[in-house]
C-alpha positions, 0 to 999 in steps of 0.5 A, spaced: 700 313 538 693 310 538 691 305 543 690 298 541 684 294 542 686 291 548 688 297 551 681 300 549 678 294 553 674 292 546 678 286 544 673 280 543 676 273 545 672 268 540 675 262 543 676 263 550 678 255 551 684 256 546 686 263 549 687 259 556 691 254 553 695 259 550 696 263 556 698 256 560 703 255 554 706 261 555 707 260 563 710 254 562 715 256 556 717 262 561 718 257 567 722 252 562 726 257 559 727 262 565 726 267 560 721 273 561 716 272 556 713 279 556 718 280 551 715 276 546 709 281 545 710 287 540 705 293 541 700 297 537 697 292 534 699 287 540 702 281 537 707 276 538 714 277 535 716 271 531 723 271 532 723 272 539 718 266 540 723 262 535 729 263 540 725 261 546 723 255 542 730 253 541 732 254 548 726 249 550 728 244 545 735 244 547 733 243 554 727 238 554 724 232 552 721 232 545 714 230 548 715 236 553 717 240 548 711 238 543 706 240 549 708 247 550 709 248 542 702 245 541 699 250 547 703 256 544 701 255 537 699 262 534 694 259 529 688 258 534 685 252 529 692 248 530 693 250 538 692 244 542 686 244 547 686 243 555 683 236 554 688 234 549 694 236 553 691 232 559 
């Protein structure tokens, strides 16, 4: 099985500020849902599993206010162009 770009150490992050927001959003999602967000990732190539992400989003919507849910969902938006920035969250 071939190594992914991240495993090879050659992955280039073009938007580090958006990547930081995504990481914070995943951390908040894990804390809010009490689910292991490591299961969101599919390897080779590394990507997010949309079915698992949607199941975590449903848990979030069932437990928390729309405002809090909107912040986390904006932070974990898959398309970096639509992802919130830290200054928008703050």
